[in-house]
N, C-alpha and C positions, 0 to 999 in steps of 0.2 A: 180141252178145258184146262184152265190154269190150276195149279195146286194150291193157290192162295184164295182165301175168302175173307171178306170183311163182314162181320156179324154184329148186329145190334144186341150185344150181351156183354156181360163182364168177362174179364179174363178167367176168373174162377169158374164161371158157368160154362164157358167154352171148354176148359180143361175137363170138367166133370162130364160134359156131353161126349167128348172124344173118348174118355175112359169107358163110359157106358157102352159106346158103340165099338169099343176095342180098335180105335183109330189112333195110330201114333202121330205125334205132332213133331214136325221138323223145326218150326219157329213160331213164336207167338209174341204179340206186342199189343199194348193198349193204343188205340187211335186218339190223336189229339182232338178230332172232330166227334168223338164218342164212339164207343163200341170196341171191338177187338179184331185185329188182323191175325189170322192163323194160316199157317202153311203146313199142308200134309205131305206125306211121302209120295203119294201117287194120285192120279186123277180119280180113280175108283173110290178111294177114301174121301176125297174132296166132295164127290157127288153124294156120298152117303150122308155126310154132315150137312151139306146144302139142303138135302131133302128133309133131314131132321129139323132144321131151323126154318125152312119154308120162307115166309114173308119177312123174317128177321135178317135175312141176308141183304146186306147193303149193296145195291146195284149202281148207285151213283158214285160220284167222286168222294173219297174219304181222305182226310188230312192225316198224314202220318207224323209221328214225333221225329224231329231231326236226330240222326244218330251221331253226328259230329258237330263240334263247335266250329263256327267259321273263324278263319284267321283274320286278325286285325292288323 
């Protein structure tokens, strides 16, 4: 299992859920297509958050925000 999840929830909601379940976050970003991408430190923590969010986990393709500007 990947350490990353795309979740149909706001960044603040994901941060709060991870804190509630005592799961540290490695990286987090808002998705351009809606929702939040969060990366945990290990697969066990990822599974715990995936179970907590259930059907709110985005299983299809999600569009991420580009991190670098293209060169012109």
